[in-house]
C-alpha positions as CSV (number, residue, x, y, z in Angstrom):
1,M,1.1,14.1,-13.9
2,A,-1.4,11.9,-12.1
3,V,-0.7,11.2,-8.5
4,M,-2.5,8.1,-7.2
5,I,-3.0,7.0,-3.6
6,Y,-3.9,3.5,-2.7
7,H,-6.3,4.5,0.1
8,N,-8.1,2.7,2.9
9,P,-10.7,5.1,4.4
10,S,-10.6,3.1,7.6
11,C,-6.8,3.7,8.1
12,F,-5.7,6.7,10.1
13,K,-2.4,7.0,8.3
14,S,-4.1,6.9,4.9
15,C,-6.6,9.6,5.9
16,S,-3.7,11.7,7.4
17,T,-1.8,11.4,4.2
18,L,-4.8,12.7,2.2
19,A,-5.1,15.6,4.6
20,L,-1.4,16.8,4.5
21,P,-1.4,20.6,4.4
22,E,2.0,20.6,2.8
23,K,1.1,18.6,-0.3
24,V,1.8,20.5,-3.4
25,E,-0.1,18.2,-5.8
26,V,-3.6,17.0,-5.3
27,F,-4.0,13.3,-5.4
28,S,-5.8,13.0,-8.7
29,K,-7.1,9.5,-7.9
30,A,-7.7,7.8,-4.6
31,F,-8.0,4.1,-5.2
32,E,-9.8,2.3,-2.4
33,Y,-8.0,-0.9,-2.9
34,V,-9.8,-2.7,0.0
35,R,-13.1,-2.5,-1.9
36,L,-11.8,-3.0,-5.4
37,S,-9.2,-5.4,-6.7
38,S,-5.8,-3.8,-7.1
39,P,-4.2,-3.9,-10.5
40,Q,-2.0,-6.9,-10.3
41,T,0.9,-5.4,-12.2
42,E,1.1,-2.3,-10.0
43,T,0.6,-4.2,-6.8
44,T,3.4,-6.7,-7.6
45,Q,5.8,-3.7,-8.4
46,I,5.2,-1.9,-5.1
47,P,7.6,-4.0,-2.9
48,D,10.4,-3.9,-5.6
49,T,10.1,-0.2,-6.1
50,L,10.1,0.5,-2.4
51,C,13.0,-1.9,-1.9
52,M,11.0,-3.8,0.7
53,E,10.0,-7.4,1.2
54,P,6.2,-8.0,0.9
55,W,5.9,-8.8,4.6
56,H,7.1,-5.3,5.5
57,L,4.0,-4.0,3.6
58,M,1.5,-6.3,5.4
59,R,-0.9,-5.3,8.1
60,K,-0.1,-8.0,10.6
61,Q,-3.1,-7.3,12.9
62,E,-5.7,-8.3,10.2
63,A,-7.6,-11.6,10.4
64,P,-6.2,-12.9,7.0
65,Y,-2.7,-12.5,8.3
66,T,-3.2,-14.7,11.3
67,G,-5.8,-17.0,9.6
68,L,-3.3,-17.8,6.7
69,K,-0.5,-18.1,9.3
70,L,1.6,-15.7,7.2
71,G,3.9,-15.0,10.2
72,Y,4.9,-18.6,10.2
73,S,4.6,-19.1,6.5
74,S,6.9,-20.9,4.2
75,L,5.6,-18.8,1.3
76,D,8.2,-17.1,-0.9
77,R,8.0,-13.5,-2.1
78,D,5.5,-14.3,-4.9
79,G,3.3,-16.3,-2.5
80,L,3.2,-13.4,-0.1
81,I,2.3,-11.0,-2.9
82,E,-0.5,-13.4,-4.0
83,A,-1.8,-13.4,-0.4
84,M,-1.9,-9.6,-0.6
85,L,-3.7,-9.6,-3.9
86,G,-6.2,-12.1,-2.6
87,H,-6.7,-10.2,0.7
88,P,-6.1,-6.5,-0.1
89,I,-6.8,-5.6,3.6
90,L,-3.3,-7.0,4.2
91,I,-1.7,-4.1,2.3
92,K,-0.5,-1.3,4.5
93,S,-1.8,2.0,3.4
94,P,-1.4,4.5,2.1
95,V,0.8,3.8,-0.9
96,V,1.3,6.7,-3.3
97,L,2.3,6.4,-6.9
98,N,3.7,9.4,-8.8
99,G,5.3,8.9,-12.2
100,G,6.4,5.3,-11.6
101,R,7.7,6.1,-8.1
102,Y,6.1,4.7,-5.0
103,S,6.1,5.8,-1.4
104,I,4.4,4.4,1.7
105,G,2.8,7.1,3.9
106,R,4.1,5.8,7.2
107,P,4.6,8.5,8.4
108,P,2.4,10.4,6.1
109,E,5.1,13.0,5.3
110,N,7.1,10.3,3.4
111,V,4.9,10.7,0.4
112,L,6.1,14.3,-0.1
113,E,9.5,12.9,-1.2
114,I,8.1,11.7,-4.6
115,R,6.2,14.8,-5.7
């Protein structure tokens, strides 16, 4: 089964997740979502699968977050997801997908729960 990680090579948590010595499976695909557009279907499913609101998955220190005033936004859930799709740097990483299950690697060891 393919294990995919939405990876940001500039993110310490993302790199730490890839380097976990305990991981049993090798991440078969590291998707650098910051450079490439994330698949919309998968990106919109991540908050639901993790039972989180989109703003919990946002990097609030990034320029688009403050520039778009997302902290004070009247955007609904779909609007926040659209902001993340339009500005992938807003998505906290890493997010790992394994067989339709997602985990966010904060802390990195969280991803071991879905192997």
